[in-house]
N, C-alpha and C positions, 0 to 999 in steps of 0.2 A: 701262670703258675700251675704246677701239677696238682692234681686233686689230692686233698688231704694233707697238703704241705703248705707251709708259709714261705718256702723258698721257691724262687722262680726256676723254671725248667730252662737251663742254659741251651738246650737243643731246640727250643722254640724259636723259629726265625723272626717272628713278629717284632720283638723289641730291637732287633738289629737293623731293621729297615731304615730307621732314622740315621744310621751311621753310613749308609751307602753314599759314596762320593765325598766323604769327609776328608779333609787334608790332614797332614801329619800333625800340625799344631792343634787342630780340632780333636784328633784322637788323643794326643797328650793331655789336653784339658779334660776330656771325658774320663780318662784314667785317673788323673790327679784329683778331680772333684769327688771321686768316690773313695779316696784314701782317707780312712778315719783319722790318721795322724795329721794329714794336711788340714782337714776340716777343723780339728781341734786347734792346730797352730794358727790357722787363719782367724778363727773366732777370737783367740787370745790376742793375736797381733792387731786385729781390727779394733779391739777395745783399748789396747795400750797405745796405739798410734792414731787414734781417731782425729786428733787435732795436730798431728805431725806428719803430713804426707811425705812420702819418700824415705821414711825412716824404717821401712819394713825390709828385712833381709830376704829378698826374693831369690837370691842365688842359692839359698839353702834348699830350695825346692826345684832348682833348675829353671827358674823363670827368668827370662830376659826379654827385653823389647828393643827392637831396632830403632 
């Protein structure tokens, strides 16, 4: 983070080191998990479907599994 600021400095390479060598699916997940709308949806869906696995609309967020 830059001095006197609560926002991280996007030019600082340190936080990006963990992303080296990440595959496309990993990058998509990193992007998605930081999306406040997705986090809110996931929290809501998790509560609503806790006892009903497979009832979550993953396609809304572009999630699919082979």
